[in-house]
VOKOLKE-601193 format. One record per residue (C-alpha): residue in three letters; residue number from 1; z, x, y. Coordinates in Angstrom, 3 decimals, always signed. Each point is the difference from the previous one (the first is absolute). Layout:
BEGIN
<atom ALA NUM <Z X Y>>;
...
This chain:
BEGIN
<atom VAL 1 <-1.022 +5.506 -0.539>>;
<atom GLU 2 <+1.592 +2.657 -2.502>>;
<atom ASN 3 <+1.510 +1.364 +2.827>>;
<atom GLU 4 <+1.043 -2.633 +1.349>>;
<atom ILE 5 <+2.175 -1.233 -2.927>>;
<atom ASN 6 <+1.664 +3.847 -0.501>>;
<atom ARG 7 <+1.092 -0.671 +3.699>>;
<atom LEU 8 <+1.553 -2.785 -1.131>>;
<atom TRP 9 <+1.787 +1.142 -2.521>>;
<atom LYS 10 <+0.776 +3.344 +1.991>>;
<atom GLU 11 <+1.846 -2.813 +2.352>>;
<atom GLY 12 <+1.946 -1.815 -2.920>>;
<atom ALA 13 <-2.154 -2.583 -0.836>>;
<atom THR 14 <+0.662 -1.807 -2.953>>;
<atom LEU 15 <-3.378 -0.644 -2.396>>;
<atom GLU 16 <+0.211 -3.370 +0.271>>;
<atom GLU 17 <-0.682 +0.961 +4.197>>;
<atom ALA 18 <-2.196 +2.296 -0.780>>;
<atom ALA 19 <-2.274 -2.709 -2.594>>;
<atom GLU 20 <+0.219 -1.698 +2.928>>;
<atom ALA 21 <-1.650 +2.814 +3.159>>;
<atom GLY 22 <-2.203 +0.352 -3.337>>;
<atom ALA 23 <-1.203 -3.127 -0.409>>;
<atom ARG 24 <-0.082 -0.380 +4.079>>;
<atom LEU 25 <-1.703 +2.556 +0.543>>;
<atom ALA 26 <-3.123 -0.746 -2.542>>;
<atom LYS 27 <+0.052 -3.626 +1.409>>;
<atom GLN 28 <-1.024 +1.042 +3.191>>;
<atom TYR 29 <-2.658 +2.898 -1.663>>;
<atom TRP 30 <-1.323 -2.170 -2.319>>;
<atom LYS 31 <-0.424 -2.635 +3.279>>;
<atom LYS 32 <-1.341 +2.925 +2.657>>;
<atom LYS 33 <-2.531 +0.300 -3.561>>;
<atom ASN 34 <-1.180 -3.424 -0.254>>;
<atom ALA 35 <-0.250 +0.379 +4.324>>;
<atom ASP 36 <-3.199 +2.585 -0.126>>;
<atom LYS 37 <-1.155 -0.920 -2.625>>;
<atom SER 38 <-0.761 -3.712 +1.022>>;
<atom GLY 39 <-0.035 +1.796 +3.486>>;
<atom GLY 40 <+2.460 -1.503 +1.435>>;
């Protein structure tokens, strides 16, 4: 996740865009984690 945010920064993303990307990645991560936990 940090690498993705760093990449966005290098591409000239604003702090807001980086924060949105981080939140989106975090949501995907938790969704996957919960799906793995419930077996589905």
